[in-house]
N, C-alpha and C positions, 0 to 999 in steps of 0.2 A: 460444598463447592467454594472455590476461591474466586470471588467476583472482582476484587480489586487488590492491588498490592501498592503500598506506599512506603517509601523509605529513601535512603541515600544511595545514589549510584556508586556502587563500590568497585565494579569492574565491568569492562565491556570487551567482548571478543566477537568480531564478525557481527552476526545478527542476534547475538545473545548478550544479555546484560544480567548482572547480579544486583538486586536491590536489597540492601541491608535494612531491615525494619528496626524500629525502636526497641522491640522485644528481643533483638539479638539474632533473629533468624534471617538468613540470606536466601532469597528466592532467585533461582535461575530462570529467566524468562526469555523465550524466543520471540522477537518482535517483527511486526510488519514493517515495510519500508517507510510508511508515513510516521509510525511511532519512532523508528530509528532516527528519522530526520529531525524530530522534535525532542529527542533525548538530550537533556542538558549534560554538561561536563561532569566528570567524576567528582564526587563530593557534594553535588547538589541534590536537593530533595526532589522526588518525582513520584507521580501516581500513575498507574496503568490499570486499564480495564483488562481483566484476564479471563481465560478459558482453560480449564484443566482437562486435558485429553488423556483418558486412561485406556491403555492397551494391556494385553495379557502380560507383556514383558517390559512395559515402559509407562511411566507417568511423565507427561510433559506439560509445561505451563506456557501458554502463548499470550502475548501482551499487545494491547491496542491503545491508540490515542483517544478514540471515541467509542461510545456505546454502539453507535450505528455500525462501525466497522466490525466490532465484535459480533453483533447480530448477523451481519452478512457472512462472517466466518462460520458461525454456527449453521446457517442455512446451507452453505457450501458443503459442510461435513455430512449433510443429509443426502447428498447426491451420490449415486452409486459410483464407486471407483475413485472417490475424492477423499483422500486422507488429509491430515493437517498440513503437511508440507506442500501439497499441490494447491490446497485452498489458499495458503499463505503466499505462494508464488503468484497466483492469479491476482490477489489483492495488491501485492507489491508491484506487479507489472502494470496493471490497469488502474489501480486505486479503487477505493470503495465505490465512488459514483460511477466510474467507468465500468466496473464489474457489473453493477446492477443494470446500467444502460445496455451493456453488451448482451446480457441475458434477456432483458425485456424487449429489446429491439431485434433479437435473434441475429446479432452481428457475429457470425461464425468466424469471419476472418480475424476480428480483434481477439476473440476468445482463444482461437487456435494459434495465435501468435505467441502464446505463453509456452515455454518449454515444458514438455510432458503432456500437453493437451493437443491431441490431434483433432481433425475435423469430426470424426465419429464421437469422440468424447465431448466435444463442444456441442454437437447436436443433442446428445443425451442430456447434457447439463441444461440446455435450453428447454428441452421437453419436460424435464423433471421440475425445474425451478422457475419457469417464466412467470408464474402467477404467485410466487411466494414472497415477493418483496413489496407488497402493497403498503405495509405498515412501517417499512424502513425509511427513515428520513435521510435522503442524500441531497446534496446540492445539485441543482439542475446544470446542465452543460452550459458553460458560458459561451455567448456568441463569439465567433472568431472571424477575423478578417482573412482574406486570401493570403496576405503576407505572413500572418501568424501560423496559418495552416502549413505553408511552405517551410517555415522555420521549424515547426514541430516535426515534420517529415524528415527534414535534414538532420535534426538531432537524433531521431530514432535510427536513421541510416548510419549514424556514427556509433550506434550501440547503446544509447541511453534508452531507458524504458519510456513508454508513452507518458506515464505518470510524471517522471522526472522532467521530461521534455516540456510537457504542458505547464508544469509549475514554474520552470525556468523562464519560459516565454511569457507567462503571465507576469512574473516579477519584472522582466525586462520592459514589458508594456507599462507596468505601473511606475517604473523608473523613468518613463518618458523617452523610450528608445525609438518611438515612431513605428510606422508600419512597414518600412522597407525590410525585406527578408534578410539581407546581408547584415544590416545593423542589428536586427533582432537576434540573429544567430550569434553574432559576436558578443552582445550583451548577455544573452542566455548562457553562453559558454563561460563567461566571466562569473555569472551567478552560480553555475554548477561547480566551478573550480573553488569559489569562495565557500560554498557549502561543504565540499569535500575537505577543504583545509581546516574548517572549523570542527570537524569530527575528532 
């Protein structure tokens, strides 16, 4: 099994990156949203935790920023009807902690907000996996004010994923934006634009 890949970021296209190792092998890795957000510029060295998914007609390598996220991905693959693309979509939409919280608290509305996961599939996911994440270490949900909740809702209404919206609002709060929703939204949008420009 390929557990990690370290090398130079040689090429990036969409959610896929090629890491060129010192041995001359270039690994094509499909990344989660959080791993994409932390991917350095081309030419920089980087290490990813990876999971090799073997199918009858395809071998694909998936990359993650943390061991916990890779562990969550593995557990999701154990659920009936969940392939790697759907598992990655769930992680990218809700984030690792949000995915685990959604399953453990049986938050069907959050889980079914992901494209490709209807209510029945969300119910089955909760039924099969709600007790499988006891050993997975994820950050607890940060307490949020009414203003930050409003800002996150507004950003998701604009089409951003809950994960991206929460991270942008958190960054805006850390930057001293205050609790007013309008100010938070404006600062969070600036943060999102800066992140996108840096890619």
